[in-house]
C-alpha positions as CSV (number, residue, x, y, z in Angstrom):
1,M,0.0,0.0,0.0
2,Q,1.3,3.4,-0.9
3,K,2.0,5.3,2.3
4,F,1.9,9.1,2.6
5,L,2.5,11.7,5.2
6,L,0.6,14.9,5.6
7,S,1.6,17.6,8.0
8,S,-0.7,18.9,10.7
9,V,-0.7,21.9,12.9
10,L,-1.5,21.5,16.6
11,L,-1.4,24.1,19.4
12,L,1.1,23.7,22.2
13,A,-0.8,22.3,25.2
14,V,0.1,21.7,28.8
15,L,-2.1,19.1,30.3
16,T,-2.4,17.4,33.6
17,A,-2.2,13.7,33.3
18,G,-3.6,11.1,35.6
19,S,0.0,10.8,36.8
20,Q,2.0,12.7,39.3
21,S,3.5,15.1,36.8
22,P,1.9,17.3,34.1
23,T,2.4,16.3,30.5
24,V,3.7,18.9,28.1
25,V,2.4,18.2,24.5
26,S,4.0,20.0,21.6
27,N,4.2,19.6,17.8
28,A,7.1,17.4,16.4
29,S,8.4,16.9,13.0
30,N,10.6,13.8,13.4
31,C,8.0,11.0,13.5
32,I,9.5,8.1,11.6
33,V,7.0,5.3,10.8
34,L,7.9,2.1,12.7
35,Y,4.7,0.1,12.4
36,N,2.8,0.2,9.1
37,F,0.4,-2.7,9.7
38,N,1.0,-4.1,6.2
39,T,1.6,-7.7,7.3
40,T,0.4,-7.8,10.9
41,N,-1.7,-5.9,13.5
42,Q,1.6,-5.4,15.5
43,G,0.0,-6.9,18.6
44,F,-2.5,-4.1,19.1
45,S,-5.8,-4.9,20.8
46,S,-9.2,-3.3,20.3
47,P,-11.1,-2.1,22.2
48,S,-8.5,-1.0,24.8
49,I,-8.5,-3.0,28.1
50,Y,-9.4,0.4,29.7
51,S,-12.2,1.1,27.2
52,S,-15.6,2.5,28.1
53,P,-18.9,0.5,27.7
54,D,-19.8,2.3,24.5
55,D,-16.5,1.5,22.8
56,V,-16.6,0.0,19.3
57,T,-13.8,-2.0,17.8
58,F,-11.0,-1.4,15.3
59,N,-10.1,-4.4,13.1
60,W,-7.0,-5.1,11.2
61,D,-7.5,-4.9,7.4
62,A,-4.8,-7.2,5.9
63,V,-5.6,-6.0,2.3
64,A,-5.3,-2.3,3.0
65,G,-2.7,-2.7,5.7
66,N,-4.3,-0.6,8.4
67,E,-6.6,-0.7,11.4
68,I,-10.1,0.4,10.6
69,E,-13.3,1.1,12.6
70,T,-16.5,0.4,10.5
71,S,-19.3,0.3,13.0
72,G,-21.3,3.0,11.0
73,L,-22.7,4.4,14.3
74,S,-23.1,8.2,14.4
75,V,-21.9,8.6,18.0
76,R,-19.2,6.2,19.2
77,S,-15.8,5.9,20.8
78,A,-13.1,3.5,19.4
79,S,-9.8,2.6,21.0
80,L,-6.6,0.7,20.4
81,I,-4.0,-0.4,22.8
82,S,-0.4,-1.5,22.0
83,P,1.4,-4.5,23.4
84,V,3.8,-3.9,26.3
85,Y,6.9,-1.8,25.5
86,L,9.9,-0.9,27.6
87,Q,10.7,2.8,28.1
88,N,14.2,3.5,27.0
89,I,14.4,7.3,26.9
90,A,13.9,9.4,30.0
91,G,11.3,12.2,30.2
92,S,9.8,12.2,26.7
93,S,8.5,10.3,23.7
94,T,7.6,11.2,20.1
95,I,4.3,9.5,19.0
96,G,2.6,9.8,15.7
97,F,0.1,8.1,13.4
98,R,-1.7,8.6,10.1
99,Y,-5.5,8.8,10.1
100,E,-8.6,9.2,8.0
101,A,-11.8,10.1,9.9
102,P,-15.2,11.8,9.6
103,T,-15.7,15.5,10.3
104,G,-15.6,16.4,14.0
105,T,-13.6,13.4,15.1
106,E,-11.5,13.9,18.3
107,Y,-8.6,11.8,19.6
108,R,-6.6,11.1,22.8
109,I,-3.2,9.4,23.3
110,R,-2.3,8.0,26.7
111,I,0.9,6.3,27.8
112,L,-0.1,3.8,30.4
113,S,1.5,1.4,32.9
114,G,2.3,-1.9,31.2
115,T,0.2,-3.9,33.7
116,T,-3.3,-5.1,32.8
117,S,-4.4,-5.0,36.4
118,P,-5.8,-1.9,38.3
119,P,-5.1,0.6,39.4
120,L,-4.6,2.3,36.1
121,E,-1.5,4.6,36.0
122,V,-1.3,7.2,33.3
123,M,2.4,8.1,32.6
124,A,1.5,10.8,30.0
125,T,-1.5,12.0,28.1
126,T,-2.6,14.5,25.4
127,S,-5.8,15.2,27.4
128,N,-7.1,15.8,30.9
129,G,-10.1,13.6,31.8
130,P,-12.9,14.1,29.2
131,V,-11.0,16.6,27.1
132,Y,-10.1,15.3,23.7
133,T,-8.2,17.0,20.8
134,P,-10.0,17.6,17.4
135,L,-8.3,16.1,14.4
136,P,-7.2,19.0,12.3
137,A,-8.5,17.5,8.9
138,L,-10.4,14.6,7.4
139,A,-7.0,12.9,6.7
140,G,-3.5,13.6,7.8
141,T,-0.7,12.7,10.1
142,I,-0.3,13.5,13.8
143,C,3.2,13.9,15.2
144,L,3.6,15.0,18.8
145,L,6.3,15.2,21.5
146,L,5.0,14.2,25.0
147,T,7.2,15.3,27.8
148,D,6.5,14.1,31.3
149,A,8.7,13.3,34.3
150,D,6.9,10.1,34.9
151,L,8.4,8.6,31.7
152,I,11.3,6.8,33.4
153,V,13.8,4.5,31.7
154,G,13.0,0.9,32.4
155,R,9.2,1.2,33.0
156,L,6.8,-1.1,31.2
157,I,4.2,0.9,29.3
158,R,1.4,0.6,26.8
159,I,0.2,3.2,24.3
160,E,-3.6,3.8,24.0
161,F,-5.2,5.6,21.1
162,T,-8.9,6.6,21.5
163,F,-11.1,8.3,18.9
164,R,-14.5,9.9,19.4
165,S,-16.9,10.9,16.6
166,N,-20.5,12.1,16.3
167,H,-20.7,11.5,12.5
168,P,-20.9,8.2,10.6
169,G,-18.0,7.1,8.6
170,D,-14.9,4.9,8.9
171,V,-12.0,5.8,11.1
172,I,-8.6,4.6,9.8
173,F,-5.5,4.3,12.0
174,D,-2.1,3.6,10.3
175,D,1.6,4.3,10.3
176,M,2.4,4.5,14.0
177,S,5.6,6.0,15.1
178,Q,7.3,6.2,18.5
179,S,10.8,7.1,19.6
180,A,11.2,6.0,23.2
181,F,10.2,2.4,23.4
182,T,11.8,-0.9,22.5
183,S,9.9,-3.7,20.7
184,P,7.6,-6.0,22.7
185,L,9.6,-8.1,25.2
186,P,10.8,-11.6,24.0
187,V,8.2,-13.8,25.7
188,T,4.4,-14.2,25.4
189,F,2.5,-15.4,28.4
190,E,-0.5,-17.5,27.1
191,G,-2.0,-18.6,30.4
192,F,-1.4,-18.4,34.1
193,V,-3.4,-20.3,36.8
194,A,-3.1,-21.2,40.5
195,R,-4.3,-24.6,41.8
196,K,-4.8,-25.6,45.4
197,N,-3.1,-29.0,46.2
198,T,-4.8,-31.6,48.4
199,D,-2.5,-30.6,51.3
200,G,-3.6,-26.9,51.1
201,T,-0.5,-25.6,49.4
202,T,-0.6,-23.8,46.0
203,K,0.8,-24.7,42.6
204,L,1.3,-22.1,39.9
205,L,1.4,-23.0,36.2
206,W,2.0,-20.7,33.2
207,N,2.1,-21.3,29.5
208,V,4.5,-19.3,27.3
209,G,5.1,-18.8,23.6
210,E,7.9,-17.2,21.6
211,E,10.4,-17.6,24.4
212,I,13.4,-15.7,23.0
213,N,16.6,-15.0,25.1
214,V,14.6,-15.6,28.3
215,E,16.9,-16.4,31.3
216,S,14.4,-17.1,34.1
217,Y,11.0,-16.6,35.6
218,I,10.6,-15.0,39.1
219,V,7.5,-15.9,41.1
220,E,6.1,-13.1,43.2
221,T,3.4,-13.2,46.0
222,S,1.4,-10.5,47.7
223,I,-1.2,-10.3,50.5
224,N,-2.8,-7.1,49.0
225,G,-2.2,-7.2,45.3
226,I,0.0,-4.1,45.5
227,A,3.3,-5.0,47.4
228,F,4.9,-8.1,46.0
229,K,7.9,-10.2,47.2
230,N,9.9,-12.8,45.5
231,A,9.0,-16.4,46.3
232,G,11.4,-18.3,44.0
233,T,13.0,-18.5,40.6
234,V,12.4,-21.0,37.7
235,R,15.1,-21.3,35.1
236,A,14.0,-20.9,31.5
237,T,14.4,-24.1,29.5
238,G,12.4,-23.5,26.3
239,A,9.4,-25.5,27.7
240,A,5.9,-24.6,26.8
241,I,4.6,-25.0,30.4
242,Y,6.3,-24.1,33.7
243,S,5.2,-24.7,37.2
244,F,6.2,-23.6,40.8
245,S,4.9,-25.0,44.1
246,L,4.6,-22.8,47.2
247,A,5.2,-24.7,50.4
248,E,3.3,-22.4,52.7
249,I,-0.5,-23.0,53.2
250,P,-2.2,-19.6,52.7
251,V,-4.4,-18.4,55.6
252,Q,-5.8,-15.4,53.7
253,T,-6.4,-14.3,50.1
254,M,-3.2,-14.4,48.2
255,Y,-2.1,-12.7,44.9
256,Y,0.4,-14.2,42.5
257,R,2.3,-13.1,39.4
258,V,5.3,-14.2,37.4
259,R,8.0,-12.0,35.9
260,N,10.3,-13.1,33.1
261,V,13.8,-11.8,33.0
262,D,15.6,-11.9,29.6
263,I,19.3,-12.1,29.1
264,G,19.6,-8.3,28.6
265,G,17.8,-7.7,31.9
266,A,14.4,-6.6,30.5
267,S,11.3,-8.1,32.1
268,K,7.5,-8.6,31.6
269,Y,4.7,-9.6,34.0
270,T,1.8,-12.0,33.8
271,N,-1.6,-10.9,34.9
272,I,-2.1,-10.9,38.7
273,I,-4.3,-13.8,39.8
274,K,-6.0,-14.2,43.2
275,M,-6.4,-17.3,45.4
276,Y,-9.1,-17.3,48.0
277,V,-9.1,-19.3,51.2
278,S,-12.1,-21.6,51.7
279,N,-14.0,-19.1,54.0
280,Q,-13.8,-16.3,51.5
281,P,-16.1,-17.2,48.5
282,L,-16.1,-15.2,45.3
283,T,-19.1,-12.9,44.8
284,Q,-18.5,-12.6,41.1
285,L,-16.5,-14.3,38.4
286,E,-13.0,-13.1,37.5
287,I,-12.2,-13.6,33.8
288,Y,-8.9,-12.6,32.2
289,P,-7.5,-11.5,29.9
290,V,-10.0,-9.1,28.5
291,P,-10.0,-8.9,25.5
292,A,-8.5,-12.3,24.6
293,N,-7.4,-14.2,21.4
294,D,-7.1,-17.9,22.2
295,M,-7.9,-18.6,25.9
296,V,-9.4,-17.1,29.0
297,T,-9.0,-18.1,32.6
298,V,-12.2,-18.1,34.7
299,Q,-11.6,-17.9,38.5
300,H,-14.6,-19.2,40.5
301,N,-15.5,-20.8,43.8
302,P,-14.4,-24.4,44.4
303,S,-16.4,-26.4,41.9
304,P,-18.5,-29.3,43.0
305,N,-19.0,-32.3,40.7
306,A,-22.2,-30.8,39.3
307,A,-20.7,-27.4,38.3
308,K,-20.9,-26.3,34.7
309,I,-19.6,-23.4,32.6
310,T,-21.6,-22.2,29.6
311,L,-20.5,-19.9,26.9
312,I,-23.4,-17.9,25.2
313,T,-23.7,-15.5,22.4
314,T,-25.3,-12.1,22.9
315,N,-28.5,-13.4,21.2
316,G,-28.7,-16.3,23.7
317,R,-27.3,-19.2,21.6
318,I,-25.3,-21.7,23.6
319,I,-22.0,-22.4,21.8
320,K,-19.9,-24.3,24.4
321,E,-20.4,-26.1,27.7
322,L,-17.8,-27.7,29.9
323,M,-17.5,-29.2,33.3
324,P,-14.8,-27.7,35.7
325,V,-12.6,-30.2,37.4
326,A,-14.0,-30.9,40.9
327,N,-12.7,-28.8,43.8
328,T,-10.7,-26.5,41.5
329,Y,-10.8,-22.7,41.6
330,Q,-9.9,-21.9,38.0
331,T,-11.0,-23.2,34.6
332,Q,-9.5,-22.3,31.2
333,V,-11.8,-21.8,28.3
334,H,-10.4,-22.0,24.7
335,I,-12.0,-19.4,22.4
336,G,-9.5,-19.3,19.5
337,T,-12.0,-20.7,17.0
338,L,-14.8,-18.2,17.9
339,P,-15.6,-15.2,15.7
340,K,-14.7,-11.8,17.1
341,G,-17.3,-10.3,19.4
342,I,-18.7,-10.2,22.9
343,Y,-19.9,-13.4,24.7
344,L,-21.5,-14.2,28.0
345,L,-19.9,-16.8,30.3
346,R,-22.1,-18.4,33.0
347,Y,-20.9,-20.5,35.9
348,D,-23.5,-22.7,37.6
349,D,-22.3,-24.6,40.7
350,G,-25.3,-27.0,40.5
351,K,-26.8,-25.6,43.6
352,N,-28.8,-22.7,42.0
353,N,-25.8,-20.4,42.5
354,I,-25.1,-18.7,39.1
355,M,-22.5,-16.1,38.3
356,S,-21.9,-14.5,34.9
357,G,-19.2,-12.5,33.2
358,K,-18.2,-11.0,29.8
359,I,-15.7,-12.3,27.3
360,I,-14.4,-10.1,24.5
361,K,-12.9,-12.2,21.6
362,Q,-10.6,-10.1,19.5
């Protein structure tokens, strides 16, 4: 696809981010395209994991080589979020993209903490709260310099792009540029679960893909989901599945995560998962990741023999049923063959106790 760049003129803006320091946003002219979306979607997800309920979806167009939103709705919000990057320049980042959009379309760029677990931390932003910036034309290129003291070398971050429009018409996102981040880290976590052993101890298992130059995995535990401590290390061997057993029997709710360390010292975290003790039942399902490509993990109360998980379309059609393993707290549901969209997942413990949650297949 023939690429082109059009200049845009944006006013200098000083905005207060959801971070500790204000973000200074100014025009830039040195945006060099790094991701053109010609052969892949570059690991972007839509909608963003921090999207609003009225968010619609971008989809990768392999023929045109771009991301495109085609809902046709007059009023909507559409967002994209990048994979995890590593900040390698202190204090600033140049970010740009090419676009086509209906009249009146506004946008927001946010640099977010790399974790997919709350609380959300905004490192830098082009807007403050509900304030968005109008696109200067129906088509063109945005090239900005974001300067913020919270952009620290070595932090894991994601970039979120959100567009709002009150006119029908496609929104096209293409030719992303950024100057301060390395490529996604050399491991892909594909699943992470905690299982309670018969003696009350806990066993952690995680699946990985594309394990490149990974040295080890560090298991971390927490009693509040905020402050974590190292519990042990597992050497990387090129295996598809790793495990780690914790000798202590938990007496309260525990939180777990795994961090990979590559040969160069860079790292990446799994999602945080929670393990409840028997006297603290869940009041709602916990489903992650959202959105997902191939598999989701459902955390539920200990499942009796009669428990059942049902996957349902938005129009009420049952497309999958499975029986959780008895006395387990987590079940993995494969969704790789499903069409993109929103699905309802229902957990029935067989005793008229039913909990439901939402799955977004991307």
